[in-house]
Each structure stands twice: as C-alpha cells, then as structure tokens.
PyMOL Python script that loads the backbone (N, CA, C, O; Angstrom):
from pymol import cmd

cmd.read_pdbstr("""\
ATOM      1  N   MET A   1      98.755-151.871   3.570  1.00  0.00           N
ATOM      2  CA  MET A   1      97.156-151.594   3.086  1.00  0.00           C
ATOM      3  C   MET A   1      97.164-150.979   1.966  1.00  0.00           C
ATOM      4  O   MET A   1      97.935-150.038   1.777  1.00  0.00           O
ATOM      5  N   THR A   2      96.342-151.391   1.073  1.00  0.00           N
ATOM      6  CA  THR A   2      96.182-150.436  -0.046  1.00  0.00           C
ATOM      7  C   THR A   2      94.737-149.796  -0.162  1.00  0.00           C
ATOM      8  O   THR A   2      93.657-150.377  -0.062  1.00  0.00           O
ATOM      9  N   ILE A   3      94.992-148.412  -0.405  1.00  0.00           N
ATOM     10  CA  ILE A   3      93.874-147.912  -0.391  1.00  0.00           C
ATOM     11  C   ILE A   3      93.674-146.799  -1.537  1.00  0.00           C
ATOM     12  O   ILE A   3      94.663-146.101  -1.760  1.00  0.00           O
ATOM     13  N   ASN A   4      92.708-146.592  -2.164  1.00  0.00           N
ATOM     14  CA  ASN A   4      92.573-145.605  -3.545  1.00  0.00           C
ATOM     15  C   ASN A   4      92.057-144.302  -2.828  1.00  0.00           C
ATOM     16  O   ASN A   4      91.192-144.225  -1.955  1.00  0.00           O
ATOM     17  N   LEU A   5      92.653-143.490  -3.297  1.00  0.00           N
ATOM     18  CA  LEU A   5      92.335-141.951  -2.912  1.00  0.00           C
ATOM     19  C   LEU A   5      92.400-141.028  -3.911  1.00  0.00           C
ATOM     20  O   LEU A   5      93.397-141.017  -4.632  1.00  0.00           O
ATOM     21  N   GLU A   6      91.281-140.050  -4.127  1.00  0.00           N
ATOM     22  CA  GLU A   6      91.426-139.013  -4.991  1.00  0.00           C
ATOM     23  C   GLU A   6      91.986-137.847  -4.429  1.00  0.00           C
ATOM     24  O   GLU A   6      91.275-137.256  -3.615  1.00  0.00           O
ATOM     25  N   ILE A   7      93.042-137.408  -4.666  1.00  0.00           N
ATOM     26  CA  ILE A   7      93.748-136.355  -4.168  1.00  0.00           C
ATOM     27  C   ILE A   7      94.202-135.306  -5.095  1.00  0.00           C
ATOM     28  O   ILE A   7      94.699-135.625  -6.175  1.00  0.00           O
ATOM     29  N   ASP A   8      94.068-134.093  -4.750  1.00  0.00           N
ATOM     30  CA  ASP A   8      94.592-132.816  -5.619  1.00  0.00           C
ATOM     31  C   ASP A   8      95.966-133.191  -6.165  1.00  0.00           C
ATOM     32  O   ASP A   8      96.953-133.286  -5.435  1.00  0.00           O
ATOM     33  N   GLU A   9      95.984-133.385  -7.375  1.00  0.00           N
ATOM     34  CA  GLU A   9      97.458-133.641  -8.097  1.00  0.00           C
ATOM     35  C   GLU A   9      98.316-132.317  -7.701  1.00  0.00           C
ATOM     36  O   GLU A   9      99.445-132.429  -7.224  1.00  0.00           O
ATOM     37  N   ALA A  10      97.722-131.092  -7.925  1.00  0.00           N
ATOM     38  CA  ALA A  10      98.550-129.875  -7.600  1.00  0.00           C
ATOM     39  C   ALA A  10      99.103-130.145  -6.288  1.00  0.00           C
ATOM     40  O   ALA A  10     100.328-130.146  -6.168  1.00  0.00           O
ATOM     41  N   LEU A  11      98.286-130.397  -5.191  1.00  0.00           N
ATOM     42  CA  LEU A  11      98.722-130.391  -3.920  1.00  0.00           C
ATOM     43  C   LEU A  11      99.600-131.351  -3.734  1.00  0.00           C
ATOM     44  O   LEU A  11     100.615-131.048  -3.107  1.00  0.00           O
ATOM     45  N   ILE A  12      99.441-132.760  -4.228  1.00  0.00           N
ATOM     46  CA  ILE A  12     100.476-133.618  -4.179  1.00  0.00           C
ATOM     47  C   ILE A  12     101.880-133.176  -4.763  1.00  0.00           C
ATOM     48  O   ILE A  12     102.908-133.412  -4.129  1.00  0.00           O
ATOM     49  N   GLN A  13     101.899-132.486  -6.068  1.00  0.00           N
ATOM     50  CA  GLN A  13     102.990-132.037  -6.552  1.00  0.00           C
ATOM     51  C   GLN A  13     103.638-130.926  -5.735  1.00  0.00           C
ATOM     52  O   GLN A  13     104.866-130.853  -5.704  1.00  0.00           O
ATOM     53  N   GLU A  14     102.938-130.128  -5.124  1.00  0.00           N
ATOM     54  CA  GLU A  14     103.546-129.067  -4.169  1.00  0.00           C
ATOM     55  C   GLU A  14     104.289-129.546  -2.950  1.00  0.00           C
ATOM     56  O   GLU A  14     105.325-129.136  -2.426  1.00  0.00           O
ATOM     57  N   ALA A  15     103.390-130.624  -2.616  1.00  0.00           N
ATOM     58  CA  ALA A  15     104.180-131.241  -1.191  1.00  0.00           C
ATOM     59  C   ALA A  15     105.351-132.103  -1.669  1.00  0.00           C
ATOM     60  O   ALA A  15     106.287-132.100  -0.869  1.00  0.00           O
ATOM     61  N   LEU A  16     105.541-132.856  -2.794  1.00  0.00           N
ATOM     62  CA  LEU A  16     106.733-133.421  -3.291  1.00  0.00           C
ATOM     63  C   LEU A  16     107.815-132.507  -3.572  1.00  0.00           C
ATOM     64  O   LEU A  16     109.004-132.815  -3.489  1.00  0.00           O
ATOM     65  N   ALA A  17     107.256-131.085  -3.991  1.00  0.00           N
ATOM     66  CA  ALA A  17     108.497-130.026  -4.196  1.00  0.00           C
ATOM     67  C   ALA A  17     108.752-129.711  -2.866  1.00  0.00           C
ATOM     68  O   ALA A  17     109.970-129.616  -2.718  1.00  0.00           O
ATOM     69  N   LEU A  18     108.079-129.485  -1.722  1.00  0.00           N
ATOM     70  CA  LEU A  18     108.510-129.096  -0.795  1.00  0.00           C
ATOM     71  C   LEU A  18     109.295-130.014   0.153  1.00  0.00           C
ATOM     72  O   LEU A  18     110.254-129.633   0.824  1.00  0.00           O
ATOM     73  N   GLY A  19     108.822-131.196   0.144  1.00  0.00           N
ATOM     74  CA  GLY A  19     109.554-132.150   1.186  1.00  0.00           C
ATOM     75  C   GLY A  19     110.794-133.130   0.445  1.00  0.00           C
ATOM     76  O   GLY A  19     111.195-133.015  -0.713  1.00  0.00           O
ATOM     77  N   ASN A  20     111.205-133.999   1.352  1.00  0.00           N
ATOM     78  CA  ASN A  20     112.013-134.859   1.099  1.00  0.00           C
ATOM     79  C   ASN A  20     111.663-136.119   0.521  1.00  0.00           C
ATOM     80  O   ASN A  20     112.502-136.906   0.083  1.00  0.00           O
ATOM     81  N   GLN A  21     110.367-136.324   0.519  1.00  0.00           N
ATOM     82  CA  GLN A  21     109.691-137.592  -0.203  1.00  0.00           C
ATOM     83  C   GLN A  21     110.042-137.709  -1.538  1.00  0.00           C
ATOM     84  O   GLN A  21     110.152-136.668  -2.185  1.00  0.00           O
ATOM     85  N   GLN A  22     110.258-138.887  -2.130  1.00  0.00           N
ATOM     86  CA  GLN A  22     110.424-139.149  -3.430  1.00  0.00           C
ATOM     87  C   GLN A  22     108.944-139.823  -4.152  1.00  0.00           C
ATOM     88  O   GLN A  22     108.834-139.908  -5.375  1.00  0.00           O
ATOM     89  N   THR A  23     108.066-140.186  -3.384  1.00  0.00           N
ATOM     90  CA  THR A  23     106.733-140.699  -3.844  1.00  0.00           C
ATOM     91  C   THR A  23     105.519-140.039  -3.499  1.00  0.00           C
ATOM     92  O   THR A  23     105.500-139.319  -2.500  1.00  0.00           O
ATOM     93  N   GLU A  24     104.608-140.179  -4.129  1.00  0.00           N
ATOM     94  CA  GLU A  24     103.269-139.742  -3.648  1.00  0.00           C
ATOM     95  C   GLU A  24     102.899-140.536  -2.040  1.00  0.00           C
ATOM     96  O   GLU A  24     102.337-140.048  -1.060  1.00  0.00           O
ATOM     97  N   ARG A  25     103.413-141.799  -2.228  1.00  0.00           N
ATOM     98  CA  ARG A  25     102.951-142.520  -0.953  1.00  0.00           C
ATOM     99  C   ARG A  25     103.747-141.947   0.429  1.00  0.00           C
ATOM    100  O   ARG A  25     103.281-141.754   1.552  1.00  0.00           O
ATOM    101  N   ASP A  26     105.076-141.757  -0.060  1.00  0.00           N
ATOM    102  CA  ASP A  26     105.824-141.071   1.035  1.00  0.00           C
ATOM    103  C   ASP A  26     105.114-139.629   1.424  1.00  0.00           C
ATOM    104  O   ASP A  26     105.093-139.228   2.588  1.00  0.00           O
ATOM    105  N   VAL A  27     104.746-139.162   0.725  1.00  0.00           N
ATOM    106  CA  VAL A  27     104.033-137.693   0.802  1.00  0.00           C
ATOM    107  C   VAL A  27     102.689-137.827   1.830  1.00  0.00           C
ATOM    108  O   VAL A  27     102.440-137.034   2.738  1.00  0.00           O
ATOM    109  N   VAL A  28     102.006-138.837   1.528  1.00  0.00           N
ATOM    110  CA  VAL A  28     100.761-138.994   2.165  1.00  0.00           C
ATOM    111  C   VAL A  28     101.017-139.540   3.742  1.00  0.00           C
ATOM    112  O   VAL A  28     100.535-139.030   4.754  1.00  0.00           O
ATOM    113  N   GLU A  29     101.895-140.700   3.675  1.00  0.00           N
ATOM    114  CA  GLU A  29     102.508-141.318   4.944  1.00  0.00           C
ATOM    115  C   GLU A  29     102.920-140.052   5.952  1.00  0.00           C
ATOM    116  O   GLU A  29     102.604-139.906   7.133  1.00  0.00           O
ATOM    117  N   GLU A  30     103.605-139.315   5.230  1.00  0.00           N
ATOM    118  CA  GLU A  30     104.504-138.029   6.140  1.00  0.00           C
ATOM    119  C   GLU A  30     103.314-137.196   6.870  1.00  0.00           C
ATOM    120  O   GLU A  30     103.267-136.865   8.054  1.00  0.00           O
ATOM    121  N   ALA A  31     102.266-136.922   5.736  1.00  0.00           N
ATOM    122  CA  ALA A  31     101.358-136.238   6.060  1.00  0.00           C
ATOM    123  C   ALA A  31     100.334-136.757   7.257  1.00  0.00           C
ATOM    124  O   ALA A  31      99.921-136.004   8.139  1.00  0.00           O
ATOM    125  N   LEU A  32     100.084-137.772   7.182  1.00  0.00           N
ATOM    126  CA  LEU A  32      99.472-138.731   8.135  1.00  0.00           C
ATOM    127  C   LEU A  32     100.062-138.577   9.503  1.00  0.00           C
ATOM    128  O   LEU A  32      99.363-138.423  10.504  1.00  0.00           O
ATOM    129  N   ARG A  33     101.317-138.620   9.515  1.00  0.00           N
ATOM    130  CA  ARG A  33     102.222-138.768  10.552  1.00  0.00           C
ATOM    131  C   ARG A  33     102.195-137.339  11.277  1.00  0.00           C
ATOM    132  O   ARG A  33     101.971-137.240  12.484  1.00  0.00           O
ATOM    133  N   GLU A  34     102.443-136.241  10.444  1.00  0.00           N
ATOM    134  CA  GLU A  34     102.081-135.047  11.125  1.00  0.00           C
ATOM    135  C   GLU A  34     100.886-134.730  11.735  1.00  0.00           C
ATOM    136  O   GLU A  34     100.791-134.154  12.818  1.00  0.00           O
ATOM    137  N   TYR A  35      99.956-135.111  11.030  1.00  0.00           N
ATOM    138  CA  TYR A  35      98.264-135.133  11.440  1.00  0.00           C
ATOM    139  C   TYR A  35      98.331-135.757  12.815  1.00  0.00           C
ATOM    140  O   TYR A  35      98.009-135.046  13.767  1.00  0.00           O
ATOM    141  N   VAL A  36      98.678-136.892  13.011  1.00  0.00           N
ATOM    142  CA  VAL A  36      98.618-137.551  14.004  1.00  0.00           C
ATOM    143  C   VAL A  36      99.438-136.979  15.239  1.00  0.00           C
ATOM    144  O   VAL A  36      98.904-136.965  16.348  1.00  0.00           O
ATOM    145  N   GLN A  37     100.762-136.496  15.053  1.00  0.00           N
ATOM    146  CA  GLN A  37     101.318-135.684  16.139  1.00  0.00           C
ATOM    147  C   GLN A  37     100.693-134.574  16.494  1.00  0.00           C
ATOM    148  O   GLN A  37     100.699-134.288  17.691  1.00  0.00           O
ATOM    149  N   ARG A  38     100.053-133.749  15.599  1.00  0.00           N
ATOM    150  CA  ARG A  38      99.555-132.550  15.882  1.00  0.00           C
ATOM    151  C   ARG A  38      98.345-132.705  16.721  1.00  0.00           C
ATOM    152  O   ARG A  38      98.023-131.922  17.614  1.00  0.00           O
ATOM    153  N   ARG A  39      97.611-133.908  16.328  1.00  0.00           N
ATOM    154  CA  ARG A  39      96.305-134.034  17.130  1.00  0.00           C
ATOM    155  C   ARG A  39      96.696-134.337  18.494  1.00  0.00           C
ATOM    156  O   ARG A  39      96.167-133.711  19.412  1.00  0.00           O
ATOM    157  N   LYS A  40      97.664-135.332  18.753  1.00  0.00           N
ATOM    158  CA  LYS A  40      98.479-135.468  20.229  1.00  0.00           C
ATOM    159  C   LYS A  40      98.632-134.144  20.799  1.00  0.00           C
ATOM    160  O   LYS A  40      97.973-133.884  21.805  1.00  0.00           O
ATOM    161  N   GLN A  41      99.404-133.266  20.305  1.00  0.00           N
ATOM    162  CA  GLN A  41      99.437-132.183  20.793  1.00  0.00           C
ATOM    163  C   GLN A  41      98.412-131.207  21.233  1.00  0.00           C
ATOM    164  O   GLN A  41      98.571-130.420  22.166  1.00  0.00           O
ATOM    165  N   LEU A  42      97.380-131.309  20.522  1.00  0.00           N
ATOM    166  CA  LEU A  42      96.076-130.506  20.896  1.00  0.00           C
ATOM    167  C   LEU A  42      95.247-131.315  22.007  1.00  0.00           C
ATOM    168  O   LEU A  42      94.334-130.886  22.712  1.00  0.00           O
ATOM    169  N   LYS A  43      95.768-132.502  21.978  1.00  0.00           N
ATOM    170  CA  LYS A  43      94.859-133.181  23.108  1.00  0.00           C
ATOM    171  C   LYS A  43      95.590-132.963  24.540  1.00  0.00           C
ATOM    172  O   LYS A  43      94.969-133.135  25.588  1.00  0.00           O
ATOM    173  N   VAL A  44      97.052-132.543  24.508  1.00  0.00           N
ATOM    174  CA  VAL A  44      97.823-132.111  25.602  1.00  0.00           C
ATOM    175  C   VAL A  44      97.176-130.559  26.010  1.00  0.00           C
ATOM    176  O   VAL A  44      96.895-130.221  27.160  1.00  0.00           O
ATOM    177  N   LEU A  45      97.032-129.805  24.928  1.00  0.00           N
ATOM    178  CA  LEU A  45      96.615-128.370  25.480  1.00  0.00           C
ATOM    179  C   LEU A  45      95.364-128.703  25.906  1.00  0.00           C
ATOM    180  O   LEU A  45      95.028-127.890  26.767  1.00  0.00           O
ATOM    181  N   ASP A  46      94.367-129.660  25.672  1.00  0.00           N
ATOM    182  CA  ASP A  46      93.182-129.670  26.582  1.00  0.00           C
ATOM    183  C   ASP A  46      93.437-129.902  27.639  1.00  0.00           C
ATOM    184  O   ASP A  46      92.421-129.740  28.314  1.00  0.00           O
ATOM    185  N   LEU A  47      94.460-130.287  28.380  1.00  0.00           N
ATOM    186  CA  LEU A  47      94.468-130.626  29.857  1.00  0.00           C
ATOM    187  C   LEU A  47      94.923-129.126  30.681  1.00  0.00           C
ATOM    188  O   LEU A  47      94.975-129.075  31.910  1.00  0.00           O
ATOM    189  N   PHE A  48      95.199-128.080  29.896  1.00  0.00           N
ATOM    190  CA  PHE A  48      95.597-126.947  30.445  1.00  0.00           C
ATOM    191  C   PHE A  48      94.476-126.348  31.364  1.00  0.00           C
ATOM    192  O   PHE A  48      93.356-126.025  30.970  1.00  0.00           O
ATOM    193  N   GLY A  49      94.905-126.255  32.542  1.00  0.00           N
ATOM    194  CA  GLY A  49      94.142-125.680  33.584  1.00  0.00           C
ATOM    195  C   GLY A  49      93.196-126.612  34.269  1.00  0.00           C
ATOM    196  O   GLY A  49      92.287-126.261  35.021  1.00  0.00           O
ATOM    197  N   THR A  50      93.572-128.117  33.853  1.00  0.00           N
ATOM    198  CA  THR A  50      92.679-129.187  34.846  1.00  0.00           C
ATOM    199  C   THR A  50      93.535-129.878  35.811  1.00  0.00           C
ATOM    200  O   THR A  50      93.045-130.768  36.506  1.00  0.00           O
ATOM    201  N   ILE A  51      94.861-129.530  35.928  1.00  0.00           N
ATOM    202  CA  ILE A  51      95.780-130.090  36.996  1.00  0.00           C
ATOM    203  C   ILE A  51      95.441-129.092  38.178  1.00  0.00           C
ATOM    204  O   ILE A  51      95.433-127.862  38.197  1.00  0.00           O
ATOM    205  N   ASP A  52      95.139-130.105  39.238  1.00  0.00           N
ATOM    206  CA  ASP A  52      94.770-129.154  40.576  1.00  0.00           C
ATOM    207  C   ASP A  52      96.080-129.239  41.349  1.00  0.00           C
ATOM    208  O   ASP A  52      96.757-130.264  41.276  1.00  0.00           O
ATOM    209  N   TYR A  53      96.462-128.194  42.090  1.00  0.00           N
ATOM    210  CA  TYR A  53      97.675-127.926  42.754  1.00  0.00           C
ATOM    211  C   TYR A  53      97.500-127.169  44.031  1.00  0.00           C
ATOM    212  O   TYR A  53      96.608-126.324  44.117  1.00  0.00           O
ATOM    213  N   HIS A  54      98.265-127.413  44.976  1.00  0.00           N
ATOM    214  CA  HIS A  54      98.021-126.400  46.039  1.00  0.00           C
ATOM    215  C   HIS A  54      98.960-125.179  46.029  1.00  0.00           C
ATOM    216  O   HIS A  54     100.189-125.202  46.098  1.00  0.00           O
ATOM    217  N   GLU A  55      98.170-124.137  45.931  1.00  0.00           N
ATOM    218  CA  GLU A  55      98.836-122.806  45.941  1.00  0.00           C
ATOM    219  C   GLU A  55     100.144-122.620  46.967  1.00  0.00           C
ATOM    220  O   GLU A  55     101.262-122.237  46.625  1.00  0.00           O
ATOM    221  N   ASP A  56      99.763-122.949  48.154  1.00  0.00           N
ATOM    222  CA  ASP A  56     101.053-122.892  49.121  1.00  0.00           C
ATOM    223  C   ASP A  56     102.187-123.802  48.961  1.00  0.00           C
ATOM    224  O   ASP A  56     103.170-123.664  49.690  1.00  0.00           O
ATOM    225  N   TYR A  57     102.130-124.865  47.930  1.00  0.00           N
ATOM    226  CA  TYR A  57     103.208-125.757  48.086  1.00  0.00           C
ATOM    227  C   TYR A  57     104.345-125.009  47.610  1.00  0.00           C
ATOM    228  O   TYR A  57     104.345-124.067  46.817  1.00  0.00           O
ATOM    229  N   ASN A  58     105.468-125.641  48.293  1.00  0.00           N
ATOM    230  CA  ASN A  58     106.754-124.885  48.020  1.00  0.00           C
ATOM    231  C   ASN A  58     107.857-125.687  47.643  1.00  0.00           C
ATOM    232  O   ASN A  58     108.613-126.260  48.429  1.00  0.00           O
ATOM    233  N   TYR A  59     107.919-125.706  46.352  1.00  0.00           N
ATOM    234  CA  TYR A  59     108.876-126.669  45.622  1.00  0.00           C
ATOM    235  C   TYR A  59     110.395-126.357  45.758  1.00  0.00           C
ATOM    236  O   TYR A  59     111.217-127.162  45.320  1.00  0.00           O
ATOM    237  N   LYS A  60     110.730-125.339  46.286  1.00  0.00           N
ATOM    238  CA  LYS A  60     111.849-125.092  46.639  1.00  0.00           C
ATOM    239  C   LYS A  60     112.493-125.477  47.983  1.00  0.00           C
ATOM    240  O   LYS A  60     113.665-125.624  48.329  1.00  0.00           O
ATOM    241  N   GLN A  61     111.264-125.592  48.642  1.00  0.00           N
ATOM    242  CA  GLN A  61     111.580-126.395  50.189  1.00  0.00           C
ATOM    243  C   GLN A  61     111.918-127.736  49.796  1.00  0.00           C
ATOM    244  O   GLN A  61     112.961-128.292  50.140  1.00  0.00           O
ATOM    245  N   GLN A  62     111.000-128.268  49.049  1.00  0.00           N
ATOM    246  CA  GLN A  62     111.200-129.968  48.517  1.00  0.00           C
ATOM    247  C   GLN A  62     112.185-130.222  47.965  1.00  0.00           C
ATOM    248  O   GLN A  62     112.471-131.406  48.144  1.00  0.00           O
ATOM    249  N   ARG A  63     113.168-129.496  47.117  1.00  0.00           N
ATOM    250  CA  ARG A  63     114.621-129.458  46.700  1.00  0.00           C
ATOM    251  C   ARG A  63     115.566-129.666  47.933  1.00  0.00           C
ATOM    252  O   ARG A  63     116.382-130.586  47.886  1.00  0.00           O
ATOM    253  N   ARG A  64     115.505-128.971  48.873  1.00  0.00           N
ATOM    254  CA  ARG A  64     116.195-129.111  49.855  1.00  0.00           C
ATOM    255  C   ARG A  64     116.151-130.086  50.776  1.00  0.00           C
ATOM    256  O   ARG A  64     117.067-130.285  51.575  1.00  0.00           O
ATOM    257  N   LEU A  65     115.265-130.644  50.734  1.00  0.00           N
ATOM    258  CA  LEU A  65     114.753-132.003  51.701  1.00  0.00           C
ATOM    259  C   LEU A  65     115.639-133.157  50.694  1.00  0.00           C
ATOM    260  O   LEU A  65     115.984-134.181  51.284  1.00  0.00           O
ATOM    261  N   GLN A  66     115.926-133.066  49.576  1.00  0.00           N
ATOM    262  CA  GLN A  66     116.489-134.200  48.862  1.00  0.00           C
ATOM    263  C   GLN A  66     117.916-134.590  48.934  1.00  0.00           C
ATOM    264  O   GLN A  66     118.323-135.564  48.301  1.00  0.00           O
TER     265      GLN A  66
END
""", "prot")
cmd.dss("prot")
cmd.show_as("cartoon", "prot")
cmd.util.cbc("prot")
cmd.orient("prot")
C-alpha cells in the first residue's frame, strides 16, 4: 500500500540513527509495529481487576490432586 505522509524530517533522521533500519519506510513500519504492540499491552492492563475468583480457592491443594 502506498501512502504519502508529511513526517518531521528531524524525527525520521533521529529514528534512523537510533535504530537498525536502513530506510525511512523501515522506520515507519517498525514504529507502527511498536505502536500496535503497545496498544495490545494496554488492553491487557484494562483487564486488571476484572477477573472474578474465589478467595477461598486453594491452588496448592489442586496441585496435589494432579
């Protein structure tokens, strides 16, 4: 897919210097991968405190039964 974007040239150059990417395209693709990964991680954090469990559940006892 071809997309034309106006991106801060200094930002692209800094990313090229910091990363292992050889082209501007590679920099943008890596940034998108990191963005998607980070958003997925944040969605997992949203689940914190939403899992119901029984406080009297004894997981050690369950291990002995196996």
